[in-house]
C-alpha atoms as a printed R data frame, in Angstrom:
    type eleno elety resid chain resno       x       y       z
1   ATOM     1    CA   MET     A     1  76.924 111.662  95.835
2   ATOM     2    CA   LEU     A     2  79.458 109.321  97.523
3   ATOM     3    CA   ALA     A     3  78.480 105.764  98.160
4   ATOM     4    CA   ASP     A     4  80.237 102.885 100.049
5   ATOM     5    CA   GLU     A     5  78.202  99.915  98.290
6   ATOM     6    CA   GLY     A     6  79.249  96.583  99.673
7   ATOM     7    CA   VAL     A     7  81.056  98.174 102.786
8   ATOM     8    CA   SER     A     8  79.596  96.794 106.018
9   ATOM     9    CA   GLY     A     9  78.285  99.269 108.672
10  ATOM    10    CA   ALA     A    10  80.453  97.316 111.197
11  ATOM    11    CA   VAL     A    11  83.554  99.021 109.405
12  ATOM    12    CA   PRO     A    12  84.514 102.023 111.344
13  ATOM    13    CA   PRO     A    13  83.940 105.352 109.363
14  ATOM    14    CA   GLU     A    14  87.668 106.099 109.311
15  ATOM    15    CA   SER     A    15  88.347 102.934 107.646
16  ATOM    16    CA   ARG     A    16  85.994 103.551 104.777
17  ATOM    17    CA   LYS     A    17  87.452 105.336 101.937
18  ATOM    18    CA   ARG     A    18  84.264 107.119 100.337
19  ATOM    19    CA   PHE     A    19  82.855 107.829 104.003
20  ATOM    20    CA   LYS     A    20  86.129 109.577 104.887
21  ATOM    21    CA   ALA     A    21  85.837 111.433 101.403
22  ATOM    22    CA   ALA     A    22  82.266 112.412 102.369
23  ATOM    23    CA   LEU     A    23  83.462 113.631 105.741
24  ATOM    24    CA   ALA     A    24  86.116 115.924 104.230
25  ATOM    25    CA   LEU     A    25  83.549 117.402 102.003
26  ATOM    26    CA   LEU     A    26  81.248 118.240 104.962
27  ATOM    27    CA   GLU     A    27  84.124 119.797 107.097
28  ATOM    28    CA   ALA     A    28  85.192 121.837 104.151
29  ATOM    29    CA   GLY     A    29  81.683 123.356 103.840
30  ATOM    30    CA   GLU     A    30  81.098 121.736 100.290
31  ATOM    31    CA   ALA     A    31  78.240 119.463 101.211
32  ATOM    32    CA   GLU     A    32  75.331 120.159 103.746
33  ATOM    33    CA   ALA     A    33  74.133 116.657 104.786
34  ATOM    34    CA   LEU     A    34  75.345 113.121 105.273
35  ATOM    35    CA   ILE     A    35  72.370 110.970 104.176
36  ATOM    36    CA   PHE     A    36  72.066 107.099 104.832
37  ATOM    37    CA   THR     A    37  68.931 105.100 103.932
38  ATOM    38    CA   HIS     A    38  69.444 102.972 107.232
39  ATOM    39    CA   VAL     A    39  71.302 103.618 110.388
40  ATOM    40    CA   ASP     A    40  73.401 100.758 110.176
41  ATOM    41    CA   ARG     A    41  74.837 101.822 106.859
42  ATOM    42    CA   ALA     A    42  76.249 104.779 109.061
43  ATOM    43    CA   SER     A    43  77.389 102.613 111.940
44  ATOM    44    CA   ARG     A    44  76.790  99.609 113.824
45  ATOM    45    CA   CYS     A    45  78.915 101.065 116.814
46  ATOM    46    CA   THR     A    46  77.052 103.256 119.226
47  ATOM    47    CA   VAL     A    47  80.352 105.180 119.931
48  ATOM    48    CA   ASP     A    48  81.230 105.680 116.327
49  ATOM    49    CA   PHE     A    49  77.759 107.113 115.738
50  ATOM    50    CA   VAL     A    50  77.756 109.330 118.575
51  ATOM    51    CA   ARG     A    51  81.175 110.659 117.261
52  ATOM    52    CA   LEU     A    52  79.360 111.139 113.845
53  ATOM    53    CA   ILE     A    53  76.649 113.194 115.652
54  ATOM    54    CA   ARG     A    54  79.251 115.298 117.409
55  ATOM    55    CA   LEU     A    55  80.991 115.969 114.244
56  ATOM    56    CA   SER     A    56  77.729 117.046 112.693
57  ATOM    57    CA   GLU     A    57  76.949 119.518 115.360
58  ATOM    58    CA   GLU     A    58  80.575 121.080 115.470
59  ATOM    59    CA   HIS     A    59  80.826 121.487 111.706
60  ATOM    60    CA   ASP     A    60  76.920 122.634 111.267
61  ATOM    61    CA   TRP     A    61  75.898 119.817 108.795
62  ATOM    62    CA   ARG     A    62  73.122 117.438 108.992
63  ATOM    63    CA   LEU     A    63  72.986 113.714 109.473
64  ATOM    64    CA   ILE     A    64  69.802 112.222 108.149
65  ATOM    65    CA   VAL     A    65  68.662 108.528 108.055
66  ATOM    66    CA   THR     A    66  65.700 108.338 105.366
67  ATOM    67    CA   GLU     A    67  64.142 105.306 106.367
68  ATOM    68    CA   MET     A    68  63.127 106.208 109.907
69  ATOM    69    CA   GLY     A    69  62.752 109.887 109.082
70  ATOM    70    CA   ILE     A    70  65.668 110.872 111.387
71  ATOM    71    CA   ASP     A    71  67.305 114.177 111.369
72  ATOM    72    CA   THR     A    72  69.827 114.636 114.078
73  ATOM    73    CA   ARG     A    73  69.475 118.498 114.128
74  ATOM    74    CA   THR     A    74  65.978 118.126 115.831
75  ATOM    75    CA   PRO     A    75  66.109 116.558 119.482
76  ATOM    76    CA   THR     A    76  63.778 113.861 118.666
77  ATOM    77    CA   GLY     A    77  65.626 112.820 115.810
78  ATOM    78    CA   LYS     A    78  68.753 112.698 117.849
79  ATOM    79    CA   ALA     A    79  67.478 110.614 120.393
80  ATOM    80    CA   MET     A    80  65.820 108.050 117.711
81  ATOM    81    CA   ALA     A    81  69.257 107.971 116.184
82  ATOM    82    CA   HIS     A    82  70.729 106.876 119.149
83  ATOM    83    CA   ILE     A    83  67.962 104.276 119.809
84  ATOM    84    CA   ALA     A    84  68.352 103.021 116.309
85  ATOM    85    CA   VAL     A    85  72.248 102.624 116.295
86  ATOM    86    CA   VAL     A    86  71.925 100.762 119.740
87  ATOM    87    CA   PHE     A    87  69.521  98.103 118.061
88  ATOM    88    CA   ALA     A    88  71.932  98.192 115.058
89  ATOM    89    CA   GLU     A    89  74.964  97.177 117.329
90  ATOM    90    CA   LEU     A    90  72.623  94.648 118.990
91  ATOM    91    CA   GLU     A    91  71.807  93.126 115.730
92  ATOM    92    CA   ARG     A    92  75.538  92.983 114.860
93  ATOM    93    CA   ASP     A    93  76.367  91.308 118.095
94  ATOM    94    CA   PHE     A    94  73.745  88.743 117.509
95  ATOM    95    CA   ILE     A    95  75.105  88.133 114.115
96  ATOM    96    CA   ARG     A    96  78.836  87.574 115.260
97  ATOM    97    CA   SER     A    97  77.163  85.228 118.094
98  ATOM    98    CA   ARG     A    98  75.306  83.131 115.515
99  ATOM    99    CA   THR     A    99  78.245  82.936 113.123
100 ATOM   100    CA   ARG     A   100  80.600  81.840 116.307
101 ATOM   101    CA   GLU     A   101  78.226  79.003 117.139
102 ATOM   102    CA   ALA     A   102  77.804  77.908 113.582
103 ATOM   103    CA   LEU     A   103  81.429  77.784 112.994
104 ATOM   104    CA   ALA     A   104  81.879  75.761 116.329
105 ATOM   105    CA   VAL     A   105  79.292  73.145 115.233
106 ATOM   106    CA   ARG     A   106  80.832  72.999 111.726
107 ATOM   107    CA   LYS     A   107  84.389  72.262 113.369
108 ATOM   108    CA   ASP     A   108  82.747  69.894 116.016
109 ATOM   109    CA   GLN     A   109  81.370  67.893 112.948
110 ATOM   110    CA   GLY     A   110  84.882  67.792 111.513
111 ATOM   111    CA   GLY     A   111  84.430  70.458 108.962
112 ATOM   112    CA   VAL     A   112  87.295  72.377 107.740
113 ATOM   113    CA   LEU     A   113  87.180  76.171 108.605
114 ATOM   114    CA   GLY     A   114  89.133  79.035 106.891
115 ATOM   115    CA   ARG     A   115  90.726  79.645 103.617
116 ATOM   116    CA   PRO     A   116  92.208  76.386 101.845
117 ATOM   117    CA   ARG     A   117  95.750  76.352 102.283
118 ATOM   118    CA   SER     A   118  97.775  77.422  99.138
119 ATOM   119    CA   THR     A   119 101.405  77.277 100.322
120 ATOM   120    CA   PRO     A   120 102.753  74.050  98.337
121 ATOM   121    CA   GLU     A   121 103.104  70.970 100.686
122 ATOM   122    CA   ASP     A   122 107.013  70.545 100.098
123 ATOM   123    CA   VAL     A   123 107.244  74.307 101.337
124 ATOM   124    CA   VAL     A   124 105.078  73.777 104.345
125 ATOM   125    CA   ALA     A   125 106.955  70.333 105.282
126 ATOM   126    CA   ARG     A   126 110.266  72.421 105.234
127 ATOM   127    CA   VAL     A   127 108.798  75.097 107.373
128 ATOM   128    CA   VAL     A   128 107.550  72.698 109.918
129 ATOM   129    CA   ARG     A   129 110.654  70.526 110.101
130 ATOM   130    CA   GLU     A   130 112.899  73.624 110.485
131 ATOM   131    CA   ARG     A   131 110.767  75.123 113.044
132 ATOM   132    CA   THR     A   132 110.401  71.732 115.076
133 ATOM   133    CA   GLU     A   133 114.310  71.512 114.761
134 ATOM   134    CA   GLY     A   134 114.421  74.865 116.768
135 ATOM   135    CA   LYS     A   135 115.205  77.385 113.799
136 ATOM   136    CA   THR     A   136 113.222  80.681 114.692
137 ATOM   137    CA   ALA     A   137 110.511  81.974 112.358
138 ATOM   138    CA   TYR     A   138 112.808  84.828 111.393
139 ATOM   139    CA   GLY     A   139 115.460  82.486 110.307
140 ATOM   140    CA   ILE     A   140 113.095  80.461 108.299
141 ATOM   141    CA   ALA     A   141 111.807  83.320 106.640
142 ATOM   142    CA   ARG     A   142 115.231  84.514 105.747
143 ATOM   143    CA   ASP     A   143 116.292  81.388 104.477
144 ATOM   144    CA   LEU     A   144 113.019  81.012 102.249
145 ATOM   145    CA   ASN     A   145 113.758  84.440 101.017
146 ATOM   146    CA   LYS     A   146 117.597  83.752 100.016
147 ATOM   147    CA   ASP     A   147 116.478  80.356  98.353
148 ATOM   148    CA   ALA     A   148 113.802  82.205  96.148
149 ATOM   149    CA   VAL     A   149 110.912  80.296  97.526
150 ATOM   150    CA   PRO     A   150 107.786  81.965  96.284
151 ATOM   151    CA   THR     A   151 104.969  82.974  98.847
152 ATOM   152    CA   ALA     A   152 101.464  81.243  98.479
153 ATOM   153    CA   ARG     A   153  99.861  84.781  97.797
154 ATOM   154    CA   ASN     A   154 102.822  86.258  95.682
155 ATOM   155    CA   ALA     A   155 103.814  88.490  98.387
156 ATOM   156    CA   ARG     A   156 107.163  90.310  98.056
157 ATOM   157    CA   SER     A   157 108.796  87.966 100.463
158 ATOM   158    CA   TRP     A   158 108.442  85.711 103.356
159 ATOM   159    CA   SER     A   159 107.950  87.177 106.766
160 ATOM   160    CA   GLN     A   160 108.083  86.029 110.284
161 ATOM   161    CA   SER     A   161 104.490  86.046 110.882
162 ATOM   162    CA   THR     A   162 103.845  84.218 107.639
163 ATOM   163    CA   VAL     A   163 106.203  81.522 108.704
164 ATOM   164    CA   THR     A   164 104.318  81.430 112.172
165 ATOM   165    CA   LEU     A   165 100.934  81.236 110.585
166 ATOM   166    CA   THR     A   166 102.228  78.507 108.496
167 ATOM   167    CA   THR     A   167 103.567  76.478 111.492
168 ATOM   168    CA   SER     A   168 100.538  77.204 113.582
169 ATOM   169    CA   SER     A   169  98.122  76.265 111.030
170 ATOM   170    CA   CYS     A   170  99.805  72.751 110.702
171 ATOM   171    CA   LEU     A   171 100.702  71.862 114.290
172 ATOM   172    CA   ARG     A   172  97.683  73.718 116.093
173 ATOM   173    CA   VAL     A   173 100.167  74.696 118.837
174 ATOM   174    CA   ARG     A   174 101.044  77.959 119.803
175 ATOM   175    CA   ALA     A   175 103.330  79.174 122.564
176 ATOM   176    CA   PRO     A   176 101.443  80.606 125.508
177 ATOM   177    CA   ARG     A   177 101.802  84.153 126.050
178 ATOM   178    CA   VAL     A   178 103.039  85.653 129.494
179 ATOM   179    CA   LEU     A   179 101.304  88.949 130.568
180 ATOM   180    CA   GLY     A   180 103.312  90.346 133.142
181 ATOM   181    CA   LYS     A   181 104.415  88.577 136.335
182 ATOM   182    CA   LEU     A   182 102.304  85.798 137.982
């Protein structure tokens, strides 16, 4: 038995290590069924769940959801699985919406969102100063690495994207993106 404990059903199956291992066992014929207690543990995405049903049909294994007594080998079980995953996806969307609304309220009330900054203030000041002086993010990263300035999270080296994130979190200014001709 393989379990993806603590992994959300919102995470796509191909991004879940144990889920992929279970699918490999099923496709190799070393297991007969993929069993979940709740449909939202398999997936909270209708498209991903339909792919699972198709895989089970192609490779002749069963997809079972114990809470609802669903076995996708039967027409009724397959239909119920589709309905259940639609509501699991709806629930995921409600959760996202409530979370976004709560974060917006907290931000409007002056609350700080996100992880606390762990880059030392002197390094942040240097990055912001050099960026406002016109130096590129790549150039700043190169110089920080040359000067052996440690990164906040002990990464191997500074990158252009880390510099960009550091400056954008301080300046709250992002360059507009141009998508094609206007």
